N, C-alpha and C positions, 0 to 999 in steps of 0.2 A: 504494499500499499504506500502511496506516495505521500510525502509531507503535505502537499496540497490537499489531497483528499481528507487527511486527518484534521487538518485546519477547518475545512469546509464542514466536516462532520460535526465538530466541536461547536462551531459557530451556529450551525443548523440545531442543535441541541439546545443552545443557550436562548436562541430566537423563539423556540417552542415553549420555553419555560418563562421567559421575561419579554413581554410585549414591549418594553421600552425599547428594544433593540430593532423593532419593526419599522419604526419611523426614523428619519435622519436626525441625528443629534447635532444642535448648534452650540456645541461647546468647543473650546480649544482642543487641539489634538492631545495635549497632556491630559486633560480633564477625561477626555474619551477613552484614553488607555487606562486611567485609574477606574472609570466605571466597569469596563470590560473585566478588569483584574478583580474587582469587587463582586462582580456577577459570578465570575468563575469560583471564587471563594465561597460564596453563597450557595452556589449549585453543589459544590462538593460537600459542604456542610449538610444540606438537606438529604443528598444521596447517603452519606454516612450515617445519618440519624434516622432513617427508616424509608427515604425516597419519596416523601409526600410533602406537601406545603402544610400539612397538619402539624409539623414540629414547630413551624411559626406561629400557628394559632394557639398551640399549647404554651409557648413561651409568652405570648401576648395574654393570655389568661392568668399566668403567674404574676406578670407585672401589675395586672389590673386588680389581683387579689380575689379571683372569682374561685 
């Protein structure tokens, strides 16, 4: 598998999970790189903790004291 295919697959996965990537970003290039890096970290966290967004909802409930 080529590096290009790997990168395209990763970006496709991120776009499917985070709709912010479906529209153009109007930030400077450095900020765009930081957004992508943060979304990769968030994706890996979600995958490691069970693979669903429910992990985030559970954390939100803990913060709100439910």
